[in-house]
C-alpha positions as CSV (number, residue, x, y, z in Angstrom):
1,M,113.7,154.4,140.1
2,S,114.2,150.7,140.8
3,K,112.2,147.5,140.1
4,L,112.5,143.9,141.0
5,S,113.9,141.4,138.5
6,Y,113.2,137.7,138.8
7,K,115.8,136.7,136.2
8,K,117.8,134.9,138.9
9,L,114.7,132.7,139.6
10,F,114.3,131.7,136.0
11,K,118.0,130.9,135.7
12,M,117.8,128.8,138.8
13,L,114.9,126.8,137.4
14,I,116.9,126.1,134.3
15,D,120.0,125.1,136.3
16,I,118.0,122.7,138.5
17,D,115.9,121.4,135.5
18,M,112.6,122.4,137.1
19,S,109.7,123.4,134.8
20,N,107.5,126.4,135.4
21,T,104.5,124.2,135.9
22,E,106.4,122.1,138.5
23,L,107.3,125.3,140.5
24,I,103.7,126.5,140.3
25,E,102.4,123.3,141.7
26,K,105.0,122.8,144.4
27,A,104.8,126.4,145.6
28,G,101.0,126.5,145.4
29,I,100.9,129.7,143.4
30,S,98.5,130.7,140.6
31,K,99.5,130.9,137.0
32,S,98.6,134.6,137.0
33,T,101.0,135.2,139.9
34,F,103.7,133.3,138.0
35,Y,103.2,135.4,134.9
36,K,103.4,138.5,137.0
37,M,106.9,137.3,138.0
38,K,107.7,136.6,134.3
39,N,106.7,140.2,133.5
40,G,108.6,141.7,136.4
41,E,105.5,142.8,138.2
42,N,105.1,143.0,142.0
43,I,104.0,139.9,143.9
44,T,103.5,139.4,147.6
45,T,106.3,138.4,150.0
46,D,104.3,135.3,150.9
47,V,104.7,134.0,147.4
48,L,108.4,134.8,147.4
49,L,108.8,132.8,150.6
50,R,106.8,129.8,149.3
51,V,109.1,129.8,146.2
52,C,112.1,130.0,148.4
53,D,110.8,127.1,150.5
54,V,110.4,124.9,147.4
55,L,113.8,125.9,146.0
56,K,115.5,125.8,149.5
57,C,117.1,129.2,148.9
58,D,117.1,132.8,150.1
59,V,115.0,135.6,148.5
60,S,118.2,137.2,147.3
61,D,118.9,134.1,145.3
62,I,115.8,134.6,143.1
63,V,115.1,138.3,143.1
64,E,117.3,141.4,142.6
65,C,116.6,145.1,142.6
66,I,117.6,146.7,139.3
67,E,117.8,150.4,138.4
68,I,115.4,151.6,135.7
69,T,117.1,153.9,133.3
70,D,115.2,156.4,131.1
71,K,115.6,155.9,127.4
């Protein structure tokens, strides 16, 4: 089974020195949606596209599909 990881997004925010609050405001997303991303939960493609517009990047630059392994 696979899930989405937003680690690339949070690394990019650090690299470009953008705060979480700044991204939330510029992309027009709610705090609850942002925390869904922080927790690796599903969000809409509309939100992903708005984040990409703000960061001027492609979806593959901020999200990756990772394999979930059973422990």
